C-alpha positions as CSV (number, residue, x, y, z in Angstrom):
1,M,-10.0,-2.8,6.2
2,L,-6.8,-1.6,4.6
3,N,-5.0,1.1,6.6
4,G,-3.7,3.7,4.1
5,I,-1.9,5.6,6.8
6,K,0.1,2.5,7.7
7,I,1.0,2.0,4.0
8,R,2.3,5.6,3.8
9,E,4.2,5.2,7.1
10,I,6.0,2.0,5.9
11,R,6.6,3.4,2.5
12,T,8.1,6.7,3.7
13,T,10.2,4.9,6.3
14,K,11.7,2.8,3.6
15,G,12.3,5.9,1.5
16,Y,10.0,4.9,-1.3
17,T,7.8,7.2,-3.3
18,T,4.3,6.2,-4.5
19,R,5.9,6.0,-8.0
20,D,8.4,3.4,-6.6
21,V,5.6,1.3,-5.1
22,A,3.6,1.5,-8.3
23,R,6.6,0.3,-10.2
24,F,7.3,-2.5,-7.8
25,T,3.7,-3.7,-7.8
26,N,2.5,-2.9,-11.3
27,I,-0.4,-1.0,-9.6
28,S,-1.0,2.6,-10.7
29,K,0.5,5.4,-8.7
30,S,-2.9,7.1,-8.5
31,Y,-4.4,3.9,-7.0
32,I,-1.7,3.7,-4.4
33,E,-2.3,7.3,-3.5
34,E,-6.1,6.7,-3.2
35,L,-5.4,3.8,-0.9
36,E,-3.1,6.0,1.3
37,R,-5.7,8.7,1.4
38,G,-8.5,6.3,2.2
39,T,-10.6,7.1,-0.9
40,K,-10.2,3.5,-2.0
41,Q,-10.9,1.2,0.9
42,N,-11.5,-2.3,-0.3
43,P,-8.8,-3.5,-2.6
44,S,-8.6,-7.1,-3.6
45,F,-6.6,-9.4,-1.3
46,N,-4.1,-10.0,-4.2
47,K,-3.4,-6.2,-4.3
48,V,-2.9,-6.1,-0.5
49,V,-0.5,-9.0,-0.7
50,T,1.4,-7.4,-3.6
51,I,1.7,-4.1,-1.8
52,A,2.8,-5.8,1.4
53,R,5.5,-7.8,-0.4
54,A,6.7,-4.6,-2.2
55,L,7.0,-2.8,1.2
56,G,8.6,-5.8,2.9
57,A,5.7,-5.9,5.3
58,K,3.2,-8.5,6.5
59,V,-0.4,-8.3,5.3
60,D,-1.5,-8.0,9.0
61,E,0.5,-4.8,9.3
62,L,-1.6,-3.1,6.6
63,I,-5.0,-4.1,7.9
64,S,-7.0,-2.1,10.5
65,E,-9.2,-3.9,13.0
């Protein structure tokens, strides 16, 4: 499952806003925010890969066990 807290942690460490990530990924800002809050929990693998690339992270870092 995607770890929204980890997304937020990496994003804020890099100094990005949710708007920045939305712009980098072409995924809506509200969708990014829902992922971070955990209200969206099963995004497509392509979206996870896209977000990971935008954050300069590995997919593994964004997934909870």
